[in-house]
Structure formats: structure tokens, C-alpha cells
C-alpha positions, -999 to 999 in steps of 0.1 A, spaced: -192 -327 -742 -169 -309 -766 -132 -305 -759 -111 -280 -779 -74 -288 -779 -65 -267 -809 -84 -246 -834 -84 -275 -860 -92 -305 -837 -125 -312 -820 -131 -342 -798 -164 -355 -785 -178 -387 -773 -205 -405 -793 -231 -404 -765 -232 -378 -737 -256 -381 -708 -273 -351 -693 -248 -350 -664 -219 -349 -689 -208 -385 -684 -205 -409 -713 -220 -444 -715 -196 -473 -721 -214 -485 -753 -205 -466 -784 -181 -441 -767 -156 -441 -796 -136 -408 -796 -146 -385 -824 -120 -365 -842 -122 -340 -870 -89 -345 -888 -83 -322 -918 -52 -342 -928 -63 -378 -931 -40 -406 -938 -46 -443 -941 -37 -469 -915 -24 -466 -879 -1 -437 -872 20 -426 -841 17 -390 -854 -21 -391 -851 -19 -405 -816 5 -378 -806 -18 -351 -821 -47 -364 -800 -30 -370 -766 -12 -344 -747 23 -356 -738 25 -332 -709 -5 -348 -691 -6 -382 -675 -27 -411 -688 -46 -431 -662 -57 -467 -665 -94 -472 -660 -96 -510 -666 -89 -536 -639 -89 -565 -664 -84 -568 -702 -114 -574 -725 -107 -601 -750 -116 -594 -786 -128 -624 -806 -124 -632 -842 -156 -631 -862 -165 -650 -893 -198 -646 -911 -208 -621 -883 -204 -649 -857 -177 -651 -830 -153 -680 -835 -140 -682 -799 -105 -673 -811 -91 -644 -792 -72 -620 -815 -66 -590 -793 -72 -575 -759 -87 -541 -750 -85 -518 -720 -98 -483 -711 -77 -452 -703 -83 -415 -697 -65 -382 -699 -76 -349 -685 -96 -330 -711 -105 -361 -732 -132 -386 -730 -122 -422 -719 -106 -441 -748 -99 -478 -755 -66 -492 -766 -61 -525 -783 -32 -548 -776 -24 -578 -798 -8 -597 -768 -21 -599 -733 -5 -572 -711 -4 -568 -673 -27 -539 -663 -16 -518 -633 -40 -508 -605 -70 -486 -612 -61 -450 -620 -24 -458 -622 -4 -435 -645 8 -454 -676 30 -449 -707 23 -469 -739 48 -487 -761 44 -477 -797 10 -461 -793 -7 -455 -827 -41 -442 -838 -63 -445 -869 -93 -426 -879 -122 -445 -895 -154 -425 -904 -144 -398 -879 -139 -423 -851 -105 -427 -836 -91 -462 -826 -59 -467 -807 -35 -497 -805 -2 -502 -787 24 -529 -784 24 -527 -746 23 -504 -715 42 -497 -683 32 -481 -651 49 -448 -644 60 -445 -608 
């Protein structure tokens, strides 16, 4: 699946099945960014997501992210992740440093301080929080 949002930006999931759905494993959003910067940026997140379209929550519970040392989990939870979607884009994961209360499945949400970073053409998102839009 290839989605064109503008002439200079192409998005595609890492794995696409024959029926145009993506698998959960390795579905990091791909992004060809001609103007790369280092670190997380609100500008990159704003370039990827369309502010005029709603973002829907796909997760019903947070996925804890553990700290790893020597390629082994320590049991210490350092962040939480949840899945979201927006029309025209593949599902994407957002990391939260603190636990957040997720709204119901498919509820429309807004993020607090949403930022994105590109690493090896993969885009990763993080936010300080979220709220349900009613």
C-alpha cells in the first residue's frame, strides 16, 4: 500500500498482505523525508499527519515497553505504547513515557505534544498525553 500525501512524501507500511492489510509485526511507518533532522520533532509529526482529519484510537490497553540491558529485558517498564490510525495512513504506534488512560476503541483523540523522529526511513511517534475529542 502506498499513500501519496504530497509529491515529496511517500508513506508505506513495512509489510502488506495480499488483501492490502498490514500485519502487526514490523508495521513501522515508512517515510521518505528529503529534509532530515536529528531527534524528535513536532514539525515532522505535523508533516506526516493531516490536522484536518481525525485520529482514531485502535488500542484498548497500553503495551508496556521494558528496559533492555545486554539484549535482555530487565522487567523495568520505561514507556507505554498504543496504536492509532488516520484515514489515508497505515496504523501507527505512539509511545508515552507515563501511563495514559485510553478512550474506547475507535474514539477520536488529540495528542499532547506529539512528536516524530525518522530512523533509517522508519518513523516513530511519541506524545506527552492524549485526550478524547467529543
